C-alpha positions as CSV (number, residue, x, y, z in Angstrom):
1,M,0.0,0.0,0.0
2,G,1.7,3.3,-1.1
3,N,1.1,6.9,-0.1
4,R,-1.3,8.8,-2.3
5,N,-0.8,12.5,-3.1
6,Y,-3.5,14.3,-1.2
7,G,-2.2,17.8,-2.0
8,H,-1.3,18.5,1.6
9,P,2.3,18.2,2.9
10,C,1.3,16.5,6.1
11,F,-0.8,13.9,4.3
12,G,1.7,12.7,1.7
13,K,5.4,12.9,1.2
14,D,5.0,13.8,-2.5
15,A,3.5,17.2,-1.5
16,A,5.9,17.9,1.3
17,S,8.6,19.5,-0.8
18,K,6.2,21.3,-3.2
19,I,3.5,22.8,-1.0
20,G,4.0,24.9,2.1
21,R,1.9,25.4,5.2
22,I,1.3,28.0,7.8
23,H,0.1,27.1,11.3
24,L,-1.8,30.0,12.9
25,P,-1.8,29.7,16.8
26,V,-5.2,31.2,17.5
27,A,-6.7,28.3,19.5
28,K,-5.6,28.9,23.1
29,A,-7.9,26.7,25.2
30,C,-8.2,22.9,25.3
31,N,-11.0,20.7,26.3
32,I,-9.0,17.6,27.3
33,K,-5.8,16.9,29.2
34,C,-3.4,14.5,27.6
35,N,-0.8,13.2,30.0
36,Y,2.0,13.9,27.5
37,C,1.0,17.4,26.5
38,D,2.8,20.6,27.3
39,R,1.3,23.6,25.7
40,N,4.4,25.7,26.0
41,I,3.7,29.3,25.0
42,S,6.4,32.0,24.6
43,C,9.2,29.5,23.9
44,M,11.3,29.7,20.7
45,N,13.4,26.6,21.5
46,E,10.8,24.0,22.1
47,N,9.8,22.0,19.0
48,H,6.8,19.9,19.6
49,P,3.0,20.0,18.9
50,G,1.4,22.6,21.1
51,A,4.4,24.9,21.4
52,C,4.2,28.4,20.1
53,L,5.7,31.8,20.7
54,E,2.4,33.6,21.2
55,V,-1.3,33.1,20.7
56,L,-2.7,35.3,18.0
57,T,-6.0,37.0,17.6
58,P,-7.8,36.2,14.3
59,E,-6.9,39.7,13.0
60,Q,-3.2,39.1,13.8
61,A,-3.4,35.7,12.2
62,L,-4.7,37.3,9.0
63,E,-1.9,39.8,8.9
64,R,0.6,37.0,9.5
65,Y,-0.9,35.0,6.6
66,K,-0.8,38.1,4.3
67,R,2.9,38.7,5.1
68,Y,4.1,35.2,4.4
69,A,1.7,34.2,1.6
70,S,2.7,37.3,-0.3
71,S,6.4,36.4,-0.2
72,D,6.1,32.6,-0.9
73,S,3.7,31.3,-3.6
74,R,4.2,27.7,-2.4
75,L,2.4,28.5,0.9
76,K,-1.0,27.0,0.2
77,I,-2.2,25.3,3.4
78,V,-3.6,27.3,6.3
79,G,-3.7,25.1,9.4
80,I,-4.9,25.6,13.0
81,S,-3.4,23.0,15.3
82,G,-3.2,24.7,18.7
83,P,-1.8,25.4,21.1
84,G,-5.2,24.1,22.4
85,D,-8.0,22.4,20.4
86,P,-9.2,24.3,17.3
87,L,-12.8,23.2,17.6
88,F,-13.0,24.4,21.2
89,N,-12.1,28.0,20.2
90,P,-14.4,30.3,18.2
91,E,-11.2,32.1,17.0
92,T,-10.6,29.2,14.7
93,F,-13.6,29.9,12.6
94,K,-13.2,33.6,12.7
95,T,-9.7,33.2,11.4
96,F,-10.9,31.0,8.5
97,E,-13.5,33.6,7.6
98,L,-11.0,36.4,7.5
99,I,-8.5,34.5,5.4
100,K,-11.2,33.2,3.1
101,S,-12.4,36.8,2.4
102,Y,-8.8,37.8,1.6
103,D,-7.7,34.7,-0.4
104,K,-10.3,32.5,-1.9
105,G,-7.6,30.0,-3.0
106,A,-6.4,29.3,0.6
107,I,-6.8,25.6,1.6
108,F,-7.8,25.1,5.3
109,C,-7.0,22.3,7.7
110,I,-7.3,21.6,11.4
111,S,-5.7,19.2,13.8
112,T,-8.0,18.2,16.7
113,N,-8.4,15.8,19.6
114,G,-11.8,15.0,18.0
115,L,-14.0,15.5,21.0
116,L,-16.1,18.1,19.2
117,L,-15.6,16.9,15.7
118,E,-19.1,15.3,15.3
119,D,-20.7,18.5,16.6
120,R,-18.7,20.9,14.3
121,I,-18.7,19.2,10.9
122,E,-21.2,21.6,9.4
123,D,-19.1,24.6,10.6
124,L,-16.0,23.0,9.1
125,L,-17.7,22.6,5.7
126,K,-19.0,26.1,5.8
127,S,-15.4,27.3,6.4
128,N,-14.2,25.3,3.4
129,V,-12.0,23.1,5.6
130,R,-10.8,20.2,3.4
131,F,-8.3,18.3,5.7
132,V,-8.8,17.1,9.3
133,T,-6.2,15.4,11.5
134,V,-7.5,13.7,14.6
135,T,-5.2,12.4,17.3
136,V,-6.3,9.0,18.3
137,N,-4.2,7.2,20.8
138,A,-6.7,4.5,21.8
139,V,-9.9,3.0,20.5
140,N,-10.5,1.2,23.8
141,F,-11.3,3.2,26.9
142,E,-9.2,0.9,29.1
143,V,-6.2,2.1,27.2
144,A,-7.5,5.6,26.8
145,K,-7.9,6.2,30.6
146,E,-4.2,5.8,31.0
147,I,-3.5,8.6,28.5
148,Y,-6.1,11.3,29.4
149,E,-6.7,13.0,32.7
150,F,-10.0,14.7,31.9
151,A,-12.4,15.9,29.2
152,L,-14.7,18.9,29.2
153,Y,-17.8,18.5,27.1
154,D,-21.1,20.4,27.2
155,E,-19.9,22.3,30.3
156,V,-19.4,19.0,32.2
157,L,-16.0,17.9,33.4
158,Y,-15.3,14.1,33.1
159,F,-12.4,12.3,34.7
160,G,-10.7,8.9,34.4
161,E,-12.8,6.2,32.9
162,D,-15.7,8.5,32.1
163,A,-13.5,10.9,30.2
164,A,-11.9,8.0,28.3
165,K,-15.3,6.5,27.3
166,L,-16.6,9.9,26.2
167,L,-13.5,10.7,24.1
168,V,-13.2,7.3,22.4
169,E,-16.9,7.4,21.5
170,K,-16.9,11.0,20.3
171,Q,-13.7,10.6,18.3
172,Q,-15.1,7.6,16.3
173,K,-18.5,9.2,15.6
174,G,-16.7,12.4,14.5
175,I,-14.3,10.6,12.3
176,E,-17.0,8.6,10.6
177,K,-19.1,11.7,10.0
178,A,-16.2,13.7,8.7
179,C,-15.2,11.0,6.2
180,K,-18.8,10.6,5.0
181,A,-19.0,14.4,4.6
182,G,-16.1,14.2,2.1
183,L,-13.3,15.6,4.3
184,V,-9.9,14.0,4.0
185,V,-9.1,12.6,7.4
186,K,-5.7,11.6,8.8
187,V,-5.2,10.0,12.2
188,N,-2.1,10.9,14.3
189,T,-1.2,8.3,16.9
190,V,1.4,8.9,19.6
191,L,3.3,5.7,20.3
192,I,3.5,5.6,24.1
193,P,5.7,2.8,25.5
194,D,4.0,0.3,27.9
195,I,0.7,2.0,27.4
196,N,-0.6,1.8,23.7
197,Q,2.3,0.1,21.9
198,D,0.4,-3.2,21.6
199,H,-2.9,-1.4,20.7
200,I,-1.8,0.5,17.6
201,E,-2.8,-2.1,15.1
202,E,-6.3,-2.2,16.5
203,I,-6.4,1.6,16.2
204,A,-5.3,1.3,12.5
205,K,-8.0,-1.3,11.8
206,T,-10.7,0.8,13.5
207,V,-10.0,4.1,11.9
208,K,-9.6,2.5,8.5
209,A,-13.0,1.0,8.8
210,L,-14.4,4.5,9.7
211,G,-13.0,5.9,6.4
212,V,-9.7,7.4,7.4
213,S,-7.2,7.9,4.5
214,V,-3.9,7.8,6.2
215,M,-2.2,7.3,9.6
216,N,0.8,9.0,11.2
217,I,2.4,7.0,14.1
218,M,4.6,9.4,16.0
219,P,7.1,8.7,18.9
220,L,6.2,10.1,22.3
221,R,7.9,13.3,23.3
222,P,8.1,12.8,27.1
223,Y,6.6,15.9,28.6
224,A,4.2,16.6,31.5
225,K,2.9,13.6,33.4
226,F,4.7,11.3,31.0
227,S,8.1,13.0,31.3
228,H,9.5,9.9,33.0
229,L,8.8,7.7,30.0
230,K,11.4,6.9,27.4
231,R,11.1,8.2,23.9
232,P,10.6,5.3,21.5
233,S,13.5,4.5,19.2
234,C,13.3,5.0,15.4
235,D,13.4,1.2,15.0
236,A,10.4,0.8,17.4
237,V,8.3,3.4,15.4
238,N,9.3,1.9,12.1
239,N,8.4,-1.6,13.2
240,I,4.9,-0.6,14.2
241,R,4.5,1.4,11.0
242,K,5.4,-1.7,9.0
243,R,2.9,-3.8,10.9
244,C,0.2,-1.2,10.1
245,E,1.0,-0.4,6.5
246,S,-0.9,-3.4,5.2
247,I,-4.0,-1.9,7.0
248,I,-3.8,1.8,6.1
249,D,-1.3,4.2,4.4
250,Q,1.4,5.3,6.7
251,I,3.2,8.7,7.1
252,S,6.9,8.6,7.7
253,H,8.0,12.3,7.2
254,C,6.2,14.0,10.1
255,N,8.3,16.6,12.0
256,Q,5.8,16.9,14.9
257,C,5.6,20.6,14.2
258,R,4.9,23.5,16.5
259,S,1.5,25.2,16.4
260,D,3.1,28.2,14.8
261,A,5.2,26.4,12.2
262,I,5.6,28.1,8.8
263,G,7.2,27.0,5.5
264,M,8.0,23.8,3.7
265,L,8.0,20.5,5.6
266,M,10.8,19.1,3.4
267,I,13.3,21.0,1.3
């Protein structure tokens, strides 16, 4: 099974050296707590998902887009990936509207934890979002409860097993609905030693059955509550990718970018 060219640098290697992306960090708040997550703001030296130098307003995001898009015609993809969850922040949709009014050729994407995906599909379609990445680290709540501390949904805070059950169910419903609506969906899965390493093939089978196009298995970056865990080796990640590649297309060129990354993924 080989990678197809989806026209997005994060969804296929063929596009990574031809099409650039700009991540606009307008989504400050998050509705879940992942035990490996560190949403580090105001740091230039950290390089991991969730990190950014500052959170922008939608108006500032538009100005940043204008500045970079006018100087690099390869910059086609406008993504919102944090530092919190894009679907939990109204600034995400305001930013898309502003940029859409300025540049009708811009291509939009989001990277989400998926808790609100089922509820916001129509809003994504209205905003002309074409690509969605959902981070799925478990499809079984027994595994998920080891990864997530809490989830906030409909103004109710869930903890432990209740949070895990809610997130797993909402992610799968959201992914299926997004795929049926015609969005191109990628799943990111963080390989977490001793927690989900033996569960990832089940994730691959489940999301493939839901309609997902491509999967990106990433090594854990040990932060926050999981800072004591060891980062998986390249061999460990490659072995799991090989086991899953007969199930669903695999990504191997991910840089685990910051939420304010700009430019080409590969030169």
